[in-house]
N, C-alpha and C positions, 0 to 999 in steps of 0.2 A: 504494500500500500504506500502510495506517495502522497504527501501533504505539502501544501504551500499556500501562500496568501496572495491576494490580488485585489485591485480596487476597480470593479466594473463601473462603467459610465452610467450612473443613475442620477438624473438631473437633481442636484441639490442634496443628495444623500449618499452616504458611504455604505458600501457592502464589503464584508469580509468574505473571502472565498476559501473554502477548504476542498481539496480534491480527493476522491476515493476511487479505487479500482474495482470495477464490477462489470460482468458481461450483461448486456441487454439485447434487445432485438436488433439494433444496428451497431452495437459495440459495447464497450465498457462504460463506466460512469465516473464523471468528475463533478462533484456536487458543490454547490455554493451555499453558504450560510446566509440567513436573512439579515437585513440591515439592522444595525444596532441603534440607529437613530430613527424614531418614528417620523412619519410625514407630518409636516406642519400644515397649518391652514393656508389657503391661497393668499397671496400678498394683498395687503390693503394699504391705502395711502392716508396719512394723517396730515391735515392742513397745519401749516406753521402757526397760524394765528389762533387756532383753537384745537380742541380734541376731537372734532368731528371726523369720522372715518368714512371714506367713500366706499361705494360698492366694489366688491372684488372684480377684477378684470376677468373675462372668460379665458379659458385655456386656449392656447393656439391649436390649430387644427391637427398639428403633428404630434401633440402630446398624448400619451397614454398613461392610465393609472394602473398600478399594480397592487395586489393584495398579498402580502407575505404573511403566512400563518405564523402566529407567535410560537416561539420555541416550546413553551410550556403546554401548548395545545396539541395533543397527540392524535386527534382525529377531528374532522370537521363534518358535521351533518349538513347535507345540502337540501334545501327546501324548494318546493314548486313555486311558491310565492313568498313574499316577506312575512315570516312568522307562520306560514302555512304548513301543510303536510310535507313529509319527507319526499323528495323527488325520487322517482323510480325510472330507471333507464335500462336499456339492453347493453350493459357495459361489457359483457362477454362476447357480444356479437353472435349469439346463438338463438336469438328470438325471445329470450326469457327476461322479463323486467325484474330488476333488483333495486332495493333501496340504495341510494347513493350516499356513501360515507367515504371521504377522502382522507387517507392516513397521512400523518406527518411524523417523520419525513417520508418521502416516496420510497419505493423498493430499492432504488439506487442509492439511497442515503441522502439525496438532495432534499433540502427543505421545501415543503410544499408551497407553491406560488400560483396565484391565479392572475389572469388578466381581467381587469375590471371593465364591465359593460355599463353599469349604472351604480351610483352610490348615494348614500344619505337618505334612504327611504325608511320612514318610521312606521313601526307596527308592533303591537303587543308590548309596548314599553321599551323596545330596543330599536337600534338602527341597523339596517340591512344593506348588503352590497350584492348586486347581481354580477356574477362572474362567469367567464368562459372556463370550462372544466377540462382537466387533463385525463379524460376518460372517453370511451366510446359512448354514443356515436359522435362523429366529427362535428365540431362547432356547437356542442351541447352547452347550455347555460343553466345556472341555478342560482339560488340565493343563499348567502351565508351571513352569519351574525358579524357585524362590524367589530364587535369587541373581541373576536377571535383572531383578528388580523391587524397588521400594521400597513397603512397605505403609503406608498411612495409613487413616484412617477418617472417616466423616461421620455426623452424626445427622440429616441432611436427607433428604427423599424427596418424591416427588410422585405423586399419583394422578389419572388422567384418566378421567372417566366419559363414554362416548360417548352414552349415553342422555340424560343431563342437561346435556351440553355444558359440563362444569365441570372445571377443573384446580384441585386443592387442593395447596398446598405445606405440608409438615410440617417442623417442627424439634423434635427431642426428643419426638416423639410428639404434638405439639400443632399444630393448624392455624394457620399464621401468615399465609396469604394465600389468597384464592379468586378465580378469574378465569373469565369466560365465554369459551368457545372455539368454533371451527368445526372439524368433523372430516370424514372422507372420505365421499363419496357412495356409493351402493349398488354401483356398478360398480367403484369403486376405494376399498375400505373402509380405514379405519385399523385395523391389526392389534391384537388384544388380547394381553396377556401381560406378562411381567416383563422390563423392559429397563433401560437406563441411559444417561446422558448421555456420549457419546463425544467430542464436540467442540463448541466454541462458535465460530460463524462470522459473518462480517460481509459481507453482500451488497454489491455495488458501489453500489447506490442505496438510501439509507435510506428514501426514499419510494416505493420500487418494490414489485413483487409480493410480496417476502418481508420487507418492512419493514427496520428498522435492524439486527436481529441474528437469528440462528437457532441453535437448539441441535440438533445432529445426534444421533440416538439409535442404539442398537444394533438397532433395528427396521427391517425391510424390508417393502415393499409385497408383499402376497400375489398381486397381479395385474400389476404393472408391474415388469419385471426390470431393464431398462436402456434408456433412450431419451436422445436428445440433451438434452431438457429435464428429464429426471428420472434423473440419473446413478445407476446401480446400484439404483435404486428405494429409496434411503434415506429413512426417515421422520424428519421433524424437527418441531420446535416453532418457529414463526417468526411474524413480524409480517405485516401485510397492508396493501394500499392499497384494500381493499374492506371497511371495518369494518362496513358495513351487513349483511354476510353472516355475521357472528359469531352463533353460536347455531344454525347450520344444518348440514346434511350437504352439503358443497359441494366439498371439496378432492379432490386425487388421493391422499389418504391422510395427508398431513401435518396437524398440529394448528395452526390459525391463532389468533393472539391479536391484540387491538388493540395498536397500536404502543406506546401509553403503558403498557399492561399488561405487555408483554414486557420493556420497560425497567425496570418495577418489579420483575419477576421477577429480572432481572439484578442489581438493587440488593440483593437478598437474598444475593448471592454464591454462587450455585449452583455446586458443584464438579463437575469431571469425575468420572465414576464414580458419581454420585448415582443411586439407583434411581428409575425411572419406571414405575409399574404402570398399564397401560391396561385398563379393564374395559368391558363392554357397558353 
């Protein structure tokens, strides 16, 4: 097991990063710890002449909010509505609906993180947050209690085009890096939709099939549910020991990058919870 620290780019907040080695569907796991500093309220302006506070400015379009489950919370019950019944989903991909509870940390050892869809809804004497979930089916959402999480935000995002085999990384709405990638073949396609980074993982061999690191996404394969080599059908972004195949449709659904490129992506300090939009 290898451990080290890093400081991911999370607008206004610090994250400590710990790395663990573990095999998953697309590679091993490199986990990040949640932020030690809670999100503050959005900025307000106080007039110099008096103590009147102006209304908070709206978030810029490129900003996304992230819900980091508190370290002391070991599992999060997900609800259909704010304070409503527990959400039931086909999380195994076999047609059976199950109550949704998300464990903290994840199986990889990564702290559980959600991408926020809507926040600050009051019900039953508590405040609730609607979040995108790291479970099947793809793009599933549910409601969690706000007092179970710490809210932060990021101005980073990524877009992956399957047709052009390109990953673009954005910061504050501007493209800061572009990489050529390989994507899923016809029989095992890369799913399209709006996802987020749920874990950063470290495969056991830096020069192996999955390269030096892999980002696990909240996306799942539409054709592979769970196999020994592809646990849970999780879609990830990872390195490769076959760089000559970059730019083609060749994978089981994961997004492959040249090893130097995925290390460059890591150098941009991509945070857990960052949106990743995959398009045709």
